[in-house]
Biotite code that builds the C-alpha atoms (Angstrom):
import biotite.structure as struc

atoms = struc.array([
    struc.Atom([15.600, -26.881, -15.355], chain_id="A", res_id=1, res_name="MET", atom_name="CA", element="C"),
    struc.Atom([16.030, -27.551, -11.677], chain_id="A", res_id=2, res_name="LYS", atom_name="CA", element="C"),
    struc.Atom([17.683, -30.495, -12.016], chain_id="A", res_id=3, res_name="ALA", atom_name="CA", element="C"),
    struc.Atom([20.263, -28.996, -13.924], chain_id="A", res_id=4, res_name="PHE", atom_name="CA", element="C"),
    struc.Atom([21.026, -26.457, -11.253], chain_id="A", res_id=5, res_name="PHE", atom_name="CA", element="C"),
    struc.Atom([20.468, -29.057, -8.633], chain_id="A", res_id=6, res_name="ARG", atom_name="CA", element="C"),
    struc.Atom([23.489, -31.356, -10.384], chain_id="A", res_id=7, res_name="THR", atom_name="CA", element="C"),
    struc.Atom([25.440, -27.975, -11.162], chain_id="A", res_id=8, res_name="LEU", atom_name="CA", element="C"),
    struc.Atom([25.379, -26.436, -7.307], chain_id="A", res_id=9, res_name="LYS", atom_name="CA", element="C"),
    struc.Atom([26.498, -30.363, -5.902], chain_id="A", res_id=10, res_name="ASP", atom_name="CA", element="C"),
    struc.Atom([28.899, -30.727, -8.884], chain_id="A", res_id=11, res_name="LEU", atom_name="CA", element="C"),
    struc.Atom([30.438, -27.149, -7.654], chain_id="A", res_id=12, res_name="PHE", atom_name="CA", element="C"),
    struc.Atom([30.385, -28.720, -4.409], chain_id="A", res_id=13, res_name="ARG", atom_name="CA", element="C"),
    struc.Atom([32.253, -32.016, -4.752], chain_id="A", res_id=14, res_name="LYS", atom_name="CA", element="C"),
    struc.Atom([35.258, -29.411, -6.810], chain_id="A", res_id=15, res_name="TYR", atom_name="CA", element="C"),
    struc.Atom([35.415, -27.151, -4.444], chain_id="A", res_id=16, res_name="PHE", atom_name="CA", element="C"),
    struc.Atom([35.795, -28.825, -1.284], chain_id="A", res_id=17, res_name="ILE", atom_name="CA", element="C"),
    struc.Atom([38.686, -31.071, -3.427], chain_id="A", res_id=18, res_name="SER", atom_name="CA", element="C"),
    struc.Atom([40.235, -27.627, -4.247], chain_id="A", res_id=19, res_name="GLY", atom_name="CA", element="C"),
    struc.Atom([39.856, -27.005, -0.268], chain_id="A", res_id=20, res_name="ILE", atom_name="CA", element="C"),
    struc.Atom([41.480, -30.033, 0.784], chain_id="A", res_id=21, res_name="LEU", atom_name="CA", element="C"),
    struc.Atom([44.228, -29.899, -1.566], chain_id="A", res_id=22, res_name="VAL", atom_name="CA", element="C"),
    struc.Atom([44.817, -25.967, -1.389], chain_id="A", res_id=23, res_name="LEU", atom_name="CA", element="C"),
    struc.Atom([44.549, -25.572, 1.814], chain_id="A", res_id=24, res_name="VAL", atom_name="CA", element="C"),
    struc.Atom([47.417, -27.964, 3.336], chain_id="A", res_id=25, res_name="PRO", atom_name="CA", element="C"),
    struc.Atom([49.920, -26.116, 1.217], chain_id="A", res_id=26, res_name="ILE", atom_name="CA", element="C"),
    struc.Atom([48.821, -23.299, 1.973], chain_id="A", res_id=27, res_name="ILE", atom_name="CA", element="C"),
    struc.Atom([48.922, -24.045, 5.480], chain_id="A", res_id=28, res_name="ALA", atom_name="CA", element="C"),
    struc.Atom([52.086, -25.496, 5.824], chain_id="A", res_id=29, res_name="THR", atom_name="CA", element="C"),
    struc.Atom([53.880, -22.417, 3.438], chain_id="A", res_id=30, res_name="ILE", atom_name="CA", element="C"),
    struc.Atom([52.788, -20.304, 5.758], chain_id="A", res_id=31, res_name="TRP", atom_name="CA", element="C"),
    struc.Atom([53.480, -21.909, 8.952], chain_id="A", res_id=32, res_name="ILE", atom_name="CA", element="C"),
    struc.Atom([57.307, -22.866, 7.466], chain_id="A", res_id=33, res_name="LEU", atom_name="CA", element="C"),
    struc.Atom([57.857, -18.986, 6.446], chain_id="A", res_id=34, res_name="LYS", atom_name="CA", element="C"),
    struc.Atom([56.384, -17.964, 9.795], chain_id="A", res_id=35, res_name="ALA", atom_name="CA", element="C"),
    struc.Atom([59.241, -20.233, 11.674], chain_id="A", res_id=36, res_name="ILE", atom_name="CA", element="C"),
    struc.Atom([62.233, -18.309, 8.638], chain_id="A", res_id=37, res_name="ILE", atom_name="CA", element="C"),
    struc.Atom([61.203, -15.159, 9.300], chain_id="A", res_id=38, res_name="PHE", atom_name="CA", element="C"),
    struc.Atom([60.655, -15.895, 13.360], chain_id="A", res_id=39, res_name="TRP", atom_name="CA", element="C"),
    struc.Atom([64.085, -17.196, 13.864], chain_id="A", res_id=40, res_name="ALA", atom_name="CA", element="C"),
    struc.Atom([65.355, -14.606, 11.703], chain_id="A", res_id=41, res_name="ASP", atom_name="CA", element="C"),
    struc.Atom([63.883, -11.957, 13.689], chain_id="A", res_id=42, res_name="GLY", atom_name="CA", element="C"),
    struc.Atom([65.372, -13.465, 16.811], chain_id="A", res_id=43, res_name="ILE", atom_name="CA", element="C"),
    struc.Atom([69.137, -13.523, 15.732], chain_id="A", res_id=44, res_name="ILE", atom_name="CA", element="C"),
    struc.Atom([68.609, -9.971, 13.884], chain_id="A", res_id=45, res_name="VAL", atom_name="CA", element="C"),
    struc.Atom([67.655, -9.050, 17.200], chain_id="A", res_id=46, res_name="SER", atom_name="CA", element="C"),
    struc.Atom([70.897, -9.813, 19.096], chain_id="A", res_id=47, res_name="PHE", atom_name="CA", element="C"),
    struc.Atom([73.125, -8.206, 16.331], chain_id="A", res_id=48, res_name="LEU", atom_name="CA", element="C"),
    struc.Atom([73.839, -4.584, 16.628], chain_id="A", res_id=49, res_name="PRO", atom_name="CA", element="C"),
    struc.Atom([73.055, -3.204, 13.234], chain_id="A", res_id=50, res_name="LYS", atom_name="CA", element="C"),
    struc.Atom([76.235, -3.096, 11.744], chain_id="A", res_id=51, res_name="SER", atom_name="CA", element="C"),
    struc.Atom([76.724, -7.176, 12.073], chain_id="A", res_id=52, res_name="LEU", atom_name="CA", element="C"),
    struc.Atom([72.986, -7.727, 10.161], chain_id="A", res_id=53, res_name="HIS", atom_name="CA", element="C"),
    struc.Atom([73.099, -10.433, 7.392], chain_id="A", res_id=54, res_name="PRO", atom_name="CA", element="C"),
    struc.Atom([73.965, -8.922, 4.222], chain_id="A", res_id=55, res_name="HIS", atom_name="CA", element="C"),
    struc.Atom([74.032, -10.813, 0.568], chain_id="A", res_id=56, res_name="LEU", atom_name="CA", element="C"),
    struc.Atom([74.962, -8.756, -2.843], chain_id="A", res_id=57, res_name="LEU", atom_name="CA", element="C"),
    struc.Atom([73.195, -5.359, -1.255], chain_id="A", res_id=58, res_name="GLY", atom_name="CA", element="C"),
    struc.Atom([69.765, -6.822, 0.408], chain_id="A", res_id=59, res_name="ILE", atom_name="CA", element="C"),
    struc.Atom([69.150, -5.709, 3.633], chain_id="A", res_id=60, res_name="GLU", atom_name="CA", element="C"),
    struc.Atom([67.447, -9.059, 4.773], chain_id="A", res_id=61, res_name="ARG", atom_name="CA", element="C"),
    struc.Atom([68.466, -12.192, 3.406], chain_id="A", res_id=62, res_name="VAL", atom_name="CA", element="C"),
    struc.Atom([65.335, -14.623, 4.406], chain_id="A", res_id=63, res_name="PRO", atom_name="CA", element="C"),
    struc.Atom([66.350, -17.984, 5.816], chain_id="A", res_id=64, res_name="GLY", atom_name="CA", element="C"),
    struc.Atom([69.931, -17.117, 6.521], chain_id="A", res_id=65, res_name="LEU", atom_name="CA", element="C"),
    struc.Atom([69.009, -16.615, 10.292], chain_id="A", res_id=66, res_name="GLY", atom_name="CA", element="C"),
    struc.Atom([67.118, -20.375, 10.310], chain_id="A", res_id=67, res_name="LEU", atom_name="CA", element="C"),
    struc.Atom([70.011, -21.560, 9.168], chain_id="A", res_id=68, res_name="VAL", atom_name="CA", element="C"),
    struc.Atom([72.466, -19.468, 12.177], chain_id="A", res_id=69, res_name="ILE", atom_name="CA", element="C"),
    struc.Atom([69.801, -20.975, 14.742], chain_id="A", res_id=70, res_name="THR", atom_name="CA", element="C"),
    struc.Atom([70.007, -23.997, 13.636], chain_id="A", res_id=71, res_name="ILE", atom_name="CA", element="C"),
    struc.Atom([73.544, -24.281, 13.655], chain_id="A", res_id=72, res_name="ALA", atom_name="CA", element="C"),
    struc.Atom([73.868, -22.568, 16.978], chain_id="A", res_id=73, res_name="ILE", atom_name="CA", element="C"),
    struc.Atom([71.275, -25.424, 18.073], chain_id="A", res_id=74, res_name="ILE", atom_name="CA", element="C"),
    struc.Atom([73.805, -28.010, 16.717], chain_id="A", res_id=75, res_name="LEU", atom_name="CA", element="C"),
    struc.Atom([76.521, -26.613, 18.376], chain_id="A", res_id=76, res_name="ILE", atom_name="CA", element="C"),
    struc.Atom([74.993, -26.319, 22.270], chain_id="A", res_id=77, res_name="VAL", atom_name="CA", element="C"),
    struc.Atom([73.963, -29.895, 21.133], chain_id="A", res_id=78, res_name="GLY", atom_name="CA", element="C"),
    struc.Atom([77.530, -30.868, 20.707], chain_id="A", res_id=79, res_name="VAL", atom_name="CA", element="C"),
    struc.Atom([78.292, -29.496, 23.918], chain_id="A", res_id=80, res_name="PHE", atom_name="CA", element="C"),
    struc.Atom([75.823, -30.309, 26.395], chain_id="A", res_id=81, res_name="THR", atom_name="CA", element="C"),
    struc.Atom([76.934, -34.000, 25.504], chain_id="A", res_id=82, res_name="ARG", atom_name="CA", element="C"),
    struc.Atom([80.560, -33.206, 26.640], chain_id="A", res_id=83, res_name="MET", atom_name="CA", element="C"),
    struc.Atom([81.640, -33.325, 30.100], chain_id="A", res_id=84, res_name="TYR", atom_name="CA", element="C"),
    struc.Atom([81.598, -29.679, 30.406], chain_id="A", res_id=85, res_name="LEU", atom_name="CA", element="C"),
    struc.Atom([79.182, -29.135, 29.391], chain_id="A", res_id=86, res_name="GLY", atom_name="CA", element="C"),
    struc.Atom([76.695, -31.082, 31.534], chain_id="A", res_id=87, res_name="LYS", atom_name="CA", element="C"),
    struc.Atom([77.640, -29.368, 34.610], chain_id="A", res_id=88, res_name="LYS", atom_name="CA", element="C"),
    struc.Atom([76.712, -26.037, 33.343], chain_id="A", res_id=89, res_name="LEU", atom_name="CA", element="C"),
    struc.Atom([73.347, -27.130, 31.918], chain_id="A", res_id=90, res_name="VAL", atom_name="CA", element="C"),
    struc.Atom([73.026, -29.510, 35.704], chain_id="A", res_id=91, res_name="GLU", atom_name="CA", element="C"),
    struc.Atom([74.144, -25.621, 37.507], chain_id="A", res_id=92, res_name="ILE", atom_name="CA", element="C"),
    struc.Atom([71.172, -23.936, 35.135], chain_id="A", res_id=93, res_name="GLY", atom_name="CA", element="C"),
    struc.Atom([68.672, -26.354, 36.288], chain_id="A", res_id=94, res_name="ASP", atom_name="CA", element="C"),
    struc.Atom([69.561, -24.916, 39.676], chain_id="A", res_id=95, res_name="LYS", atom_name="CA", element="C"),
    struc.Atom([69.420, -21.905, 39.214], chain_id="A", res_id=96, res_name="ILE", atom_name="CA", element="C"),
    struc.Atom([65.974, -21.817, 37.427], chain_id="A", res_id=97, res_name="ILE", atom_name="CA", element="C"),
    struc.Atom([64.752, -24.280, 39.972], chain_id="A", res_id=98, res_name="ALA", atom_name="CA", element="C"),
    struc.Atom([65.097, -21.196, 42.740], chain_id="A", res_id=99, res_name="LYS", atom_name="CA", element="C"),
    struc.Atom([62.631, -18.765, 39.646], chain_id="A", res_id=100, res_name="ILE", atom_name="CA", element="C"),
    struc.Atom([58.485, -19.115, 41.265], chain_id="A", res_id=101, res_name="PRO", atom_name="CA", element="C"),
    struc.Atom([56.919, -19.604, 38.242], chain_id="A", res_id=102, res_name="PHE", atom_name="CA", element="C"),
    struc.Atom([59.917, -20.261, 35.439], chain_id="A", res_id=103, res_name="GLY", atom_name="CA", element="C"),
    struc.Atom([60.619, -23.224, 37.246], chain_id="A", res_id=104, res_name="ASN", atom_name="CA", element="C"),
    struc.Atom([57.074, -24.714, 36.444], chain_id="A", res_id=105, res_name="THR", atom_name="CA", element="C"),
    struc.Atom([57.284, -23.369, 33.427], chain_id="A", res_id=106, res_name="VAL", atom_name="CA", element="C"),
    struc.Atom([60.828, -24.721, 32.314], chain_id="A", res_id=107, res_name="TYR", atom_name="CA", element="C"),
    struc.Atom([59.783, -28.189, 34.011], chain_id="A", res_id=108, res_name="ASN", atom_name="CA", element="C"),
    struc.Atom([56.734, -28.438, 32.058], chain_id="A", res_id=109, res_name="MET", atom_name="CA", element="C"),
    struc.Atom([58.315, -27.643, 28.470], chain_id="A", res_id=110, res_name="LEU", atom_name="CA", element="C"),
    struc.Atom([61.277, -30.191, 29.561], chain_id="A", res_id=111, res_name="LYS", atom_name="CA", element="C"),
    struc.Atom([59.143, -32.581, 29.826], chain_id="A", res_id=112, res_name="GLN", atom_name="CA", element="C"),
    struc.Atom([56.899, -32.648, 26.754], chain_id="A", res_id=113, res_name="ILE", atom_name="CA", element="C"),
    struc.Atom([60.476, -32.475, 24.431], chain_id="A", res_id=114, res_name="LEU", atom_name="CA", element="C"),
    struc.Atom([61.697, -35.636, 25.971], chain_id="A", res_id=115, res_name="SER", atom_name="CA", element="C"),
    struc.Atom([59.325, -37.038, 25.913], chain_id="A", res_id=116, res_name="THR", atom_name="CA", element="C"),
    struc.Atom([58.640, -36.560, 21.711], chain_id="A", res_id=117, res_name="ALA", atom_name="CA", element="C"),
    struc.Atom([62.219, -37.121, 21.184], chain_id="A", res_id=118, res_name="PHE", atom_name="CA", element="C"),
    struc.Atom([62.638, -40.023, 23.796], chain_id="A", res_id=119, res_name="ASP", atom_name="CA", element="C"),
    struc.Atom([63.233, -43.125, 21.434], chain_id="A", res_id=120, res_name="ASP", atom_name="CA", element="C"),
    struc.Atom([64.716, -45.192, 24.268], chain_id="A", res_id=121, res_name="GLN", atom_name="CA", element="C"),
    struc.Atom([61.711, -43.937, 26.277], chain_id="A", res_id=122, res_name="GLY", atom_name="CA", element="C"),
    struc.Atom([59.296, -45.719, 23.399], chain_id="A", res_id=123, res_name="LYS", atom_name="CA", element="C"),
    struc.Atom([60.714, -48.550, 23.795], chain_id="A", res_id=124, res_name="LYS", atom_name="CA", element="C"),
    struc.Atom([60.174, -49.052, 26.632], chain_id="A", res_id=125, res_name="LYS", atom_name="CA", element="C"),
    struc.Atom([56.722, -49.797, 26.019], chain_id="A", res_id=126, res_name="PHE", atom_name="CA", element="C"),
    struc.Atom([55.610, -53.923, 24.829], chain_id="A", res_id=127, res_name="LYS", atom_name="CA", element="C"),
    struc.Atom([53.125, -53.175, 22.680], chain_id="A", res_id=128, res_name="GLY", atom_name="CA", element="C"),
    struc.Atom([49.813, -51.488, 22.250], chain_id="A", res_id=129, res_name="VAL", atom_name="CA", element="C"),
    struc.Atom([46.485, -52.136, 23.151], chain_id="A", res_id=130, res_name="ALA", atom_name="CA", element="C"),
    struc.Atom([42.347, -51.535, 23.321], chain_id="A", res_id=131, res_name="ARG", atom_name="CA", element="C"),
    struc.Atom([40.675, -51.633, 26.567], chain_id="A", res_id=132, res_name="ILE", atom_name="CA", element="C"),
    struc.Atom([37.572, -50.452, 28.433], chain_id="A", res_id=133, res_name="GLU", atom_name="CA", element="C"),
    struc.Atom([37.808, -47.288, 30.001], chain_id="A", res_id=134, res_name="TYR", atom_name="CA", element="C"),
    struc.Atom([36.498, -45.466, 31.534], chain_id="A", res_id=135, res_name="PRO", atom_name="CA", element="C"),
    struc.Atom([33.226, -47.093, 31.565], chain_id="A", res_id=136, res_name="LYS", atom_name="CA", element="C"),
    struc.Atom([31.527, -49.781, 29.779], chain_id="A", res_id=137, res_name="ALA", atom_name="CA", element="C"),
    struc.Atom([31.319, -50.053, 25.734], chain_id="A", res_id=138, res_name="ASP", atom_name="CA", element="C"),
    struc.Atom([34.129, -47.058, 26.139], chain_id="A", res_id=139, res_name="SER", atom_name="CA", element="C"),
    struc.Atom([37.356, -47.760, 24.728], chain_id="A", res_id=140, res_name="TYR", atom_name="CA", element="C"),
    struc.Atom([40.426, -46.312, 24.581], chain_id="A", res_id=141, res_name="VAL", atom_name="CA", element="C"),
    struc.Atom([44.294, -46.966, 23.508], chain_id="A", res_id=142, res_name="LEU", atom_name="CA", element="C"),
    struc.Atom([47.025, -47.492, 25.502], chain_id="A", res_id=143, res_name="ALA", atom_name="CA", element="C"),
    struc.Atom([50.121, -48.613, 25.938], chain_id="A", res_id=144, res_name="PHE", atom_name="CA", element="C"),
    struc.Atom([51.641, -51.424, 27.720], chain_id="A", res_id=145, res_name="ILE", atom_name="CA", element="C"),
    struc.Atom([54.379, -51.141, 30.423], chain_id="A", res_id=146, res_name="THR", atom_name="CA", element="C"),
    struc.Atom([54.493, -54.834, 31.347], chain_id="A", res_id=147, res_name="GLY", atom_name="CA", element="C"),
    struc.Atom([53.444, -57.678, 33.596], chain_id="A", res_id=148, res_name="GLU", atom_name="CA", element="C"),
    struc.Atom([52.028, -56.721, 36.911], chain_id="A", res_id=149, res_name="ALA", atom_name="CA", element="C"),
    struc.Atom([53.914, -57.217, 39.807], chain_id="A", res_id=150, res_name="THR", atom_name="CA", element="C"),
    struc.Atom([53.180, -59.737, 43.062], chain_id="A", res_id=151, res_name="LYS", atom_name="CA", element="C"),
    struc.Atom([53.046, -56.907, 44.869], chain_id="A", res_id=152, res_name="LYS", atom_name="CA", element="C"),
    struc.Atom([50.596, -54.618, 42.365], chain_id="A", res_id=153, res_name="THR", atom_name="CA", element="C"),
    struc.Atom([48.836, -57.772, 40.722], chain_id="A", res_id=154, res_name="SER", atom_name="CA", element="C"),
    struc.Atom([45.093, -58.191, 42.736], chain_id="A", res_id=155, res_name="PRO", atom_name="CA", element="C"),
    struc.Atom([45.572, -61.693, 42.330], chain_id="A", res_id=156, res_name="ASP", atom_name="CA", element="C"),
    struc.Atom([48.818, -63.014, 41.813], chain_id="A", res_id=157, res_name="PRO", atom_name="CA", element="C"),
    struc.Atom([47.358, -66.065, 40.337], chain_id="A", res_id=158, res_name="SER", atom_name="CA", element="C"),
    struc.Atom([46.367, -64.636, 37.428], chain_id="A", res_id=159, res_name="LYS", atom_name="CA", element="C"),
    struc.Atom([47.758, -62.606, 34.692], chain_id="A", res_id=160, res_name="LYS", atom_name="CA", element="C"),
    struc.Atom([47.346, -59.303, 34.681], chain_id="A", res_id=161, res_name="TYR", atom_name="CA", element="C"),
    struc.Atom([48.768, -55.646, 32.752], chain_id="A", res_id=162, res_name="TYR", atom_name="CA", element="C"),
    struc.Atom([49.771, -52.227, 33.719], chain_id="A", res_id=163, res_name="THR", atom_name="CA", element="C"),
    struc.Atom([48.872, -49.769, 31.044], chain_id="A", res_id=164, res_name="LEU", atom_name="CA", element="C"),
    struc.Atom([49.868, -46.288, 30.381], chain_id="A", res_id=165, res_name="PHE", atom_name="CA", element="C"),
    struc.Atom([46.704, -44.508, 29.130], chain_id="A", res_id=166, res_name="VAL", atom_name="CA", element="C"),
    struc.Atom([48.184, -41.397, 27.915], chain_id="A", res_id=167, res_name="PRO", atom_name="CA", element="C"),
    struc.Atom([45.641, -38.576, 27.051], chain_id="A", res_id=168, res_name="THR", atom_name="CA", element="C"),
    struc.Atom([44.908, -36.229, 24.367], chain_id="A", res_id=169, res_name="THR", atom_name="CA", element="C"),
    struc.Atom([46.805, -33.999, 22.695], chain_id="A", res_id=170, res_name="PRO", atom_name="CA", element="C"),
    struc.Atom([49.411, -33.938, 25.122], chain_id="A", res_id=171, res_name="ASN", atom_name="CA", element="C"),
    struc.Atom([50.442, -37.682, 25.656], chain_id="A", res_id=172, res_name="PRO", atom_name="CA", element="C"),
    struc.Atom([53.328, -37.076, 28.237], chain_id="A", res_id=173, res_name="THR", atom_name="CA", element="C"),
    struc.Atom([49.982, -37.923, 30.948], chain_id="A", res_id=174, res_name="SER", atom_name="CA", element="C"),
    struc.Atom([47.867, -40.330, 32.099], chain_id="A", res_id=175, res_name="GLY", atom_name="CA", element="C"),
    struc.Atom([46.456, -42.673, 33.320], chain_id="A", res_id=176, res_name="PHE", atom_name="CA", element="C"),
    struc.Atom([48.302, -46.291, 34.684], chain_id="A", res_id=177, res_name="MET", atom_name="CA", element="C"),
    struc.Atom([46.193, -48.861, 35.299], chain_id="A", res_id=178, res_name="LEU", atom_name="CA", element="C"),
    struc.Atom([46.562, -52.338, 36.565], chain_id="A", res_id=179, res_name="ILE", atom_name="CA", element="C"),
    struc.Atom([44.572, -55.162, 34.467], chain_id="A", res_id=180, res_name="LEU", atom_name="CA", element="C"),
    struc.Atom([43.801, -58.164, 33.835], chain_id="A", res_id=181, res_name="PRO", atom_name="CA", element="C"),
    struc.Atom([44.502, -60.766, 30.244], chain_id="A", res_id=182, res_name="GLU", atom_name="CA", element="C"),
    struc.Atom([41.365, -61.221, 29.410], chain_id="A", res_id=183, res_name="GLU", atom_name="CA", element="C"),
    struc.Atom([40.310, -57.583, 29.543], chain_id="A", res_id=184, res_name="LYS", atom_name="CA", element="C"),
    struc.Atom([43.086, -56.376, 27.291], chain_id="A", res_id=185, res_name="VAL", atom_name="CA", element="C"),
    struc.Atom([42.472, -56.221, 23.350], chain_id="A", res_id=186, res_name="ASP", atom_name="CA", element="C"),
    struc.Atom([46.101, -56.392, 22.097], chain_id="A", res_id=187, res_name="ILE", atom_name="CA", element="C"),
    struc.Atom([46.276, -54.118, 18.828], chain_id="A", res_id=188, res_name="LEU", atom_name="CA", element="C"),
    struc.Atom([49.365, -55.346, 15.397], chain_id="A", res_id=189, res_name="ASN", atom_name="CA", element="C"),
    struc.Atom([50.156, -51.429, 16.267], chain_id="A", res_id=190, res_name="MET", atom_name="CA", element="C"),
    struc.Atom([52.895, -50.177, 16.198], chain_id="A", res_id=191, res_name="SER", atom_name="CA", element="C"),
    struc.Atom([53.564, -47.248, 19.272], chain_id="A", res_id=192, res_name="ILE", atom_name="CA", element="C"),
    struc.Atom([54.364, -44.472, 16.522], chain_id="A", res_id=193, res_name="GLU", atom_name="CA", element="C"),
    struc.Atom([51.371, -45.271, 14.394], chain_id="A", res_id=194, res_name="GLU", atom_name="CA", element="C"),
    struc.Atom([49.516, -45.309, 18.166], chain_id="A", res_id=195, res_name="ALA", atom_name="CA", element="C"),
    struc.Atom([50.731, -41.952, 19.152], chain_id="A", res_id=196, res_name="SER", atom_name="CA", element="C"),
    struc.Atom([49.814, -40.084, 15.770], chain_id="A", res_id=197, res_name="ARG", atom_name="CA", element="C"),
    struc.Atom([45.919, -41.375, 16.593], chain_id="A", res_id=198, res_name="VAL", atom_name="CA", element="C"),
    struc.Atom([46.466, -40.320, 20.541], chain_id="A", res_id=199, res_name="ILE", atom_name="CA", element="C"),
    struc.Atom([47.925, -37.193, 19.681], chain_id="A", res_id=200, res_name="ILE", atom_name="CA", element="C"),
    struc.Atom([45.044, -35.555, 16.956], chain_id="A", res_id=201, res_name="SER", atom_name="CA", element="C"),
    struc.Atom([41.982, -36.949, 18.291], chain_id="A", res_id=202, res_name="GLY", atom_name="CA", element="C"),
    struc.Atom([41.758, -39.402, 16.297], chain_id="A", res_id=203, res_name="GLY", atom_name="CA", element="C"),
    struc.Atom([41.930, -37.799, 12.748], chain_id="A", res_id=204, res_name="MET", atom_name="CA", element="C"),
    struc.Atom([44.893, -39.652, 11.974], chain_id="A", res_id=205, res_name="LEU", atom_name="CA", element="C"),
    struc.Atom([43.875, -42.699, 11.860], chain_id="A", res_id=206, res_name="SER", atom_name="CA", element="C"),
    struc.Atom([46.055, -45.417, 11.415], chain_id="A", res_id=207, res_name="SER", atom_name="CA", element="C"),
])
């Protein structure tokens, strides 16, 4: 009888965990998407007088309409800022925000994070991915190879040294620049995108 209940318990635990692994990501994704849609709706509606609130066939609030309008506004702003006049207005806005205490710090930090996240050209500047021993013996991290050390930066010009960028987790926009000899750099067969996914997730999303 004990063996039967133990088997039943093991089966229950096994299938219950399997159910969690399937349902939780789905529910979490739906919840996040719902939150984003209603957040976008709320922003758009808050700027409009009640007489201009989006209606459709007598429905007071059309879910998702605010998100569509938000995406359209972002695209329009994106097109405008690519033009000469738009670039000048952005420069003026940057100068104004630079004079605001604290707001300047928050603005620059967010701008740097977003620029790094969406800058494909910046990612292409990395020459590859390497595993290095850091910050102590028998402790390893992933690093991006940025190039080879020059005569001015190399500790020994007669040897080959690499310059590497070691990003932090979960924010890869900050990190450390290291100069290591070739024999200390283990170059991996891994793309920049794969390594970035591992670093940002703290290793939970391994390649």
